[in-house]
C-alpha positions as CSV (number, residue, x, y, z in Angstrom):
1,M,0.0,0.0,0.0
2,R,1.3,3.5,-1.0
3,L,0.6,7.1,0.0
4,T,1.3,9.6,-2.8
5,L,2.8,12.9,-1.8
6,G,3.2,15.2,-4.9
7,N,5.6,13.4,-7.2
8,Q,6.9,11.0,-4.6
9,S,5.3,7.8,-3.4
10,S,5.8,6.7,0.2
11,V,5.1,3.1,1.5
12,T,2.6,2.9,4.3
13,S,2.9,-0.9,4.8
14,F,5.3,-3.7,4.0
15,I,4.8,-7.3,3.0
16,L,6.9,-9.8,5.0
17,V,8.0,-12.7,2.9
18,G,9.0,-14.8,5.9
19,F,9.6,-18.5,4.9
20,S,6.9,-18.5,2.2
21,E,9.3,-19.9,-0.4
22,Y,9.0,-23.2,1.6
23,P,5.2,-23.7,1.7
24,H,5.5,-27.3,2.9
25,L,7.5,-26.1,6.0
26,Q,5.0,-23.5,7.2
27,A,3.0,-25.8,9.6
28,P,6.1,-27.5,11.0
29,L,7.9,-24.2,11.5
30,F,4.8,-22.7,13.2
31,L,4.8,-25.6,15.7
32,V,8.5,-25.4,16.3
33,F,8.6,-21.7,16.9
34,L,5.4,-21.8,19.0
35,T,7.0,-24.5,21.2
36,I,10.2,-22.5,21.6
37,Y,8.3,-19.3,22.4
38,T,6.2,-21.1,25.0
39,I,9.4,-22.5,26.7
40,T,11.0,-19.1,26.5
41,L,8.2,-17.4,28.3
42,L,7.9,-20.1,30.9
43,G,11.6,-20.4,31.5
44,N,12.4,-16.7,31.8
45,L,9.3,-16.0,33.9
46,G,10.4,-19.0,36.0
47,I,13.8,-17.4,36.6
48,I,12.2,-14.1,37.7
49,V,9.7,-15.9,40.1
50,V,12.4,-18.2,41.5
51,R,14.7,-15.3,42.3
52,K,11.8,-13.5,44.1
53,I,10.9,-16.6,46.1
54,N,14.4,-17.8,47.2
55,P,16.3,-15.4,49.5
56,K,19.6,-17.1,48.6
57,L,19.1,-15.7,45.1
58,H,18.8,-12.1,46.2
59,T,22.4,-11.5,45.0
60,P,23.8,-9.1,42.3
61,M,24.3,-11.9,39.9
62,Y,20.6,-13.0,40.0
63,F,19.5,-9.3,40.0
64,F,21.2,-9.1,36.6
65,L,19.9,-12.5,35.5
66,S,16.3,-11.5,36.3
67,H,16.8,-8.4,34.0
68,L,18.3,-10.7,31.4
69,S,15.2,-12.9,31.6
70,F,13.0,-9.8,31.3
71,L,14.9,-8.7,28.2
72,D,14.6,-12.1,26.7
73,I,10.9,-12.2,27.2
74,C,10.5,-8.7,25.6
75,Y,13.0,-9.4,22.8
76,S,11.4,-12.7,21.8
77,S,7.9,-11.1,22.0
78,V,8.9,-8.3,19.6
79,F,9.5,-10.8,16.7
80,T,8.0,-14.2,17.4
81,P,4.3,-13.4,17.5
82,K,4.6,-11.7,14.1
83,L,6.6,-14.6,12.8
84,L,3.9,-17.1,14.0
85,E,1.2,-14.9,12.4
86,I,2.8,-14.7,8.9
87,L,3.3,-18.5,8.9
88,I,-0.4,-19.2,9.1
89,V,-2.2,-16.2,7.4
90,E,-2.5,-15.1,3.8
91,N,-2.1,-11.4,4.6
92,K,1.6,-11.0,5.6
93,T,1.6,-7.2,5.9
94,I,3.0,-4.9,8.6
95,S,2.3,-1.2,8.7
96,F,5.2,1.2,8.3
97,R,4.8,2.4,11.9
98,G,4.5,-1.1,13.1
99,C,7.7,-2.0,11.3
100,M,9.7,0.9,12.7
101,T,8.3,0.2,16.2
102,Q,9.3,-3.5,15.9
103,Y,12.8,-2.5,14.8
104,F,13.2,0.1,17.5
105,F,12.4,-2.3,20.4
106,G,14.3,-5.2,18.8
107,C,17.4,-3.1,18.4
108,A,17.1,-1.5,21.9
109,Y,16.8,-5.0,23.5
110,V,19.8,-6.4,21.7
111,I,22.1,-3.5,22.6
112,T,20.8,-3.5,26.2
113,E,21.5,-7.2,26.4
114,M,25.0,-6.7,25.1
115,F,25.9,-4.3,28.0
116,L,23.9,-6.3,30.5
117,L,26.1,-9.3,29.7
118,A,29.1,-7.0,30.1
119,A,27.8,-5.8,33.5
120,M,27.4,-9.5,34.5
121,A,31.1,-10.1,33.5
122,Y,32.1,-7.2,35.8
123,D,30.0,-8.8,38.5
124,R,31.8,-12.1,38.0
125,F,35.2,-10.3,38.1
126,V,34.4,-8.8,41.5
127,A,33.1,-12.1,42.8
128,V,36.2,-14.0,41.8
129,C,38.9,-11.4,42.3
130,N,37.6,-9.6,45.4
131,P,35.3,-12.1,47.1
132,L,35.6,-10.5,50.6
133,L,34.6,-7.1,49.2
134,Y,31.9,-8.4,46.9
135,T,28.8,-7.3,48.8
136,V,30.3,-3.8,49.4
137,A,31.6,-3.4,45.8
138,M,28.4,-4.7,44.1
139,S,26.0,-2.6,46.2
140,P,22.3,-2.5,45.3
141,K,22.8,1.2,44.2
142,L,25.6,0.3,41.8
143,C,23.7,-2.7,40.4
144,A,20.7,-0.5,39.8
145,L,22.8,2.2,38.1
146,L,24.5,-0.4,35.9
147,V,21.1,-1.8,34.8
148,A,19.7,1.7,34.2
149,G,22.7,2.6,32.2
150,T,22.3,-0.5,29.9
151,Y,18.6,0.3,29.2
152,T,19.4,4.0,28.6
153,W,22.2,3.3,26.2
154,G,20.2,0.6,24.3
155,G,17.2,2.9,24.0
156,L,19.3,5.9,22.9
157,C,21.2,3.9,20.2
158,S,18.1,2.3,18.9
159,L,16.3,5.7,18.7
160,I,19.1,7.2,16.6
161,I,19.3,4.2,14.2
162,T,15.5,4.0,13.9
163,Y,15.3,7.8,13.2
164,S,17.8,7.3,10.4
165,L,15.6,4.6,8.9
166,V,12.4,6.7,9.2
167,Q,14.1,9.5,7.2
168,L,14.6,7.2,4.2
169,S,12.2,7.0,1.3
170,Y,10.5,3.6,0.6
171,C,9.1,3.9,-2.9
172,E,10.4,1.1,-5.1
173,S,9.2,-2.0,-3.4
174,N,7.3,-2.8,-0.2
175,I,8.3,-6.5,-0.1
176,I,10.7,-7.3,2.7
177,N,12.5,-10.6,2.3
178,H,12.4,-11.4,6.0
179,F,10.0,-12.4,8.8
180,G,10.6,-9.1,10.6
181,C,12.0,-5.6,10.3
182,E,15.6,-6.5,10.5
183,Y,18.0,-3.6,9.6
184,S,19.5,-4.9,6.3
185,A,16.1,-6.2,5.2
186,V,14.4,-2.8,5.7
187,L,17.3,-1.0,4.2
188,S,17.1,-3.2,1.0
189,V,13.6,-1.8,0.1
190,S,14.7,1.9,0.4
191,C,15.1,3.9,-2.8
192,S,16.9,6.9,-1.3
193,D,20.6,7.5,-0.4
194,R,21.3,5.0,2.4
195,S,24.9,6.1,3.2
196,F,24.0,8.2,6.3
197,S,21.9,5.5,7.9
198,Q,24.5,2.9,7.1
199,M,27.2,5.1,8.7
200,V,25.1,5.7,11.8
201,C,24.3,2.0,12.2
202,F,28.0,1.0,11.6
203,I,29.4,3.5,14.2
204,I,26.8,2.5,16.8
205,S,27.3,-1.2,16.1
206,I,31.1,-1.0,16.3
207,V,31.0,1.1,19.5
208,S,28.4,-1.2,21.2
209,E,29.9,-4.5,20.2
210,A,33.5,-3.5,20.8
211,G,32.7,-1.7,24.0
212,S,30.7,-4.6,25.5
213,L,33.3,-7.2,24.3
214,L,36.2,-5.2,25.7
215,I,34.5,-5.0,29.2
216,I,33.9,-8.8,29.0
217,L,37.4,-9.5,27.8
218,A,39.1,-7.3,30.5
219,S,37.0,-8.8,33.2
220,Y,37.8,-12.4,32.2
221,V,41.5,-11.6,31.7
222,F,41.7,-10.6,35.4
223,I,39.5,-13.6,36.3
224,V,41.9,-16.0,34.5
225,V,45.0,-14.4,36.2
226,T,43.3,-14.8,39.6
227,I,42.3,-18.4,38.9
228,I,45.8,-19.3,37.8
229,R,47.2,-17.9,41.1
230,M,44.7,-19.9,43.2
231,P,46.6,-22.5,45.3
232,S,43.7,-24.9,45.9
233,K,41.8,-27.0,43.3
234,G,38.6,-26.3,45.3
235,G,38.9,-22.6,44.7
236,L,39.7,-23.2,41.0
237,Q,36.5,-25.4,40.5
238,K,34.4,-22.8,42.4
239,A,35.7,-20.0,40.2
240,F,35.1,-22.0,37.1
241,S,31.5,-22.9,38.0
242,T,30.8,-19.3,38.9
243,C,31.8,-18.1,35.4
244,A,30.9,-21.1,33.1
245,S,27.2,-20.3,32.7
246,H,27.9,-16.7,31.9
247,L,30.6,-17.5,29.4
248,T,28.3,-20.0,27.6
249,A,25.6,-17.3,27.3
250,I,28.1,-14.7,26.0
251,S,29.5,-17.2,23.5
252,I,26.1,-18.0,22.0
253,F,24.8,-14.4,22.0
254,H,27.9,-12.7,20.5
255,G,28.8,-15.6,18.3
256,I,25.5,-15.5,16.4
257,I,25.5,-11.7,16.1
258,L,29.1,-11.7,14.8
259,L,28.3,-14.6,12.4
260,L,25.3,-12.6,11.0
261,Y,26.9,-9.2,10.7
262,C,30.6,-9.9,10.2
263,V,30.7,-12.9,7.8
264,P,30.8,-11.4,4.3
265,S,28.8,-14.2,2.6
266,S,25.9,-13.7,5.0
267,K,24.8,-10.6,3.2
268,S,24.4,-12.5,-0.1
269,S,22.0,-15.1,1.3
270,W,18.7,-13.9,2.6
271,L,18.0,-17.5,3.8
272,F,21.2,-17.3,6.0
273,V,20.1,-13.9,7.3
274,K,16.7,-15.2,8.2
275,V,17.9,-18.4,9.9
276,A,20.6,-16.5,11.9
277,T,18.1,-13.9,12.9
278,A,15.7,-16.6,14.0
279,L,18.5,-18.1,16.1
280,Y,19.2,-15.0,18.2
281,T,15.6,-13.7,18.3
282,V,13.8,-17.0,19.0
283,L,16.3,-19.6,20.2
284,V,18.8,-17.6,22.3
285,P,16.0,-16.2,24.7
286,M,15.0,-19.8,25.4
287,L,18.6,-21.0,26.1
288,N,19.5,-18.4,28.7
289,P,17.3,-19.7,31.5
290,L,18.3,-23.3,30.7
291,I,22.0,-22.4,30.8
292,Y,21.8,-20.6,34.2
293,S,19.2,-22.9,35.9
294,L,20.6,-26.3,35.0
295,R,24.0,-25.5,36.6
296,N,22.6,-23.9,39.8
297,K,21.6,-26.1,42.7
298,D,19.6,-23.3,44.5
299,V,17.5,-22.7,41.3
300,K,16.8,-26.4,40.9
301,D,15.9,-26.8,44.6
302,T,13.5,-23.9,44.5
303,V,11.8,-25.2,41.3
304,G,11.5,-28.6,42.9
305,R,9.9,-27.1,46.0
306,I,7.4,-25.2,43.9
307,I,6.4,-28.3,41.8
308,S,6.1,-30.4,45.0
309,S,3.9,-27.8,46.7
310,K,1.7,-27.6,43.6
311,L,1.3,-31.4,43.4
312,H,0.7,-31.6,47.2
313,S,-2.1,-28.9,47.0
314,Q,-3.7,-30.7,44.1
315,S,-3.7,-34.1,45.8
316,T,-5.3,-32.6,49.0
């Protein structure tokens, strides 16, 4: 659909191609993504509830983790419902405002999660390198400031990039070869000069990715040095178990993003872009609660108590 303004035509809605080139996979993909989305919601809500119930989990690490779970719920909910919709309906459109809104929140949550993972790396650095000063160094006020900073930076960066997209003209084609409003997919249907938007996105992406990775790298360099100096194997195992879950989450999150945006061949294959985007928008939010909960005894015990109490109440 187009709105004509003088001699220029402006798109008011887009058509999302999704995975429509594989019609026989529409129903199986719907069931797979619906299952993953359900597990994502239940798993991340579970982490938030478990932390609230168990006083042992009222620590800075689980404060950050509860916000990570909140971000995963929001981020998954930005893309997955629309993906599920276009897999089963004939009308695969999204309004221009809806597209820009989807992009804004998706971008904001990704950048926020980048720096939240960096804040969690700093938390692990303090826990391993200065365990006696941990509760003082990671005060509730500092934790709240770190989280507020990640949300503010993510929102500001996303606002700037989204504004640069809104300023473009979309008059050649309104067909987006994607299941959502991912940056490169939206940019591909613009018919105006894209250089400013690309420069803005490039600078913000480099600063955000490099900044978060440098904080993570610096934190873990100090952690590794501290671990090497530990005289006892017990301390070594405890330090490793403290960091293993976080390192796994970082590797998956940053690995997929770097694969999508830094591998040259990825830009030539829209199928690759769509699959990689599906991995970090649908799959990663499901994995985070599994990664953190399966390795933590307190989380498993709390979940066990909740299930036991529910079963007991039903039997009585």
